N, C-alpha and C positions, 0 to 999 in steps of 0.2 A: 767632207769634201776632199777632192784629190789633193795630194801634197805637191804635185808638180805636173806640168804639161810636157811630157817627154817628146812629143812630136815637134816641139819648137826648136830643136837642135841647139844652137848656141844660146838661145834665150831661155832654155830650161832652168838654169840657176836663177834667173830673174823671176820666172814664174813660181819657183819654190818660195822665194822670198816674199813675193806679192801675195801668194795664197796663204802663207803662214800669217802674214800681217792681217789679212781679211779674217782668217779664222780666229785670231786673237781678239779682234774688235767684236765679232759676233759670237764669241764663245763656241766656235765650231770645233769639230773633231777632224783631224787630218788623216786620211787613209792613203797609204802608199799608192802610187799611180799604177794603172793597168798598162800592159799585162804585168802580173806580179813576177818577180824574180825570186829565187829561193831565199835570198837574204831579206826580202820584204815580208816573208810569211810571219816572222816573229813580230814585226811592227804592225802588221794587219791584225794579228791576234790581240796585241796590246791595245789597239784602238777599239776593238770590239769590247774588251774588258772595261775600258774607260767609259764607253757609252752605257754599258749595263750598270756600272757603278754610279754614274751620273743619274740614271733613271731611278735607281734604288734610293739614293740619298737626297734627291731633290723633290720636295713636295710639288705636286702638280706639274711635273716635268713635261715639257713639250719637245718633241723630236720630229724632225722632218727627214724622212728616209727616201732615198732615190738610188736605184741601181742602174748603172749605165748598161747599154746594150740589152734592154728589156724586150726588144722586139727584133724580128728578123727583117730583112729588106722588104718583104711582102706584108709587113704589119702584124704578123702572128707573134704571140707571146712565146718566149722560150721557157724552158724548164729552169727554175731557180737553181743557183749553185748549191752544192752540198753544204749543209749547216745553216742555210737561210731560215728554215722553219724553226730550228732550235734557237737561233738568235731572236726571232720574233716572239717565241714562247717565253724566253727569259725576260724580254721587255714587258710582256703581259703580266708576268708574275712580279715584276718590280713595281708595278702600279699600285 
């Protein structure tokens, strides 16, 4: 889930706290918010590695994946971002 709602302006720090709290309750993984900044790229990669490690080390692991902005305004699907297929392949091999 996202680590913060950056469009909330002054309430962004509160959203970061609340989302971290929810992720801890449900054992979620926090992904830096979109759009990514150069400093967020390392944190995004770390989260991807955490998910793959979780899938490899947890018997019968259950993951829910959702990518934001998966459609255009007219409802058409967009091309997945680079690396999405490799990530899904790693998850398949982890099972």
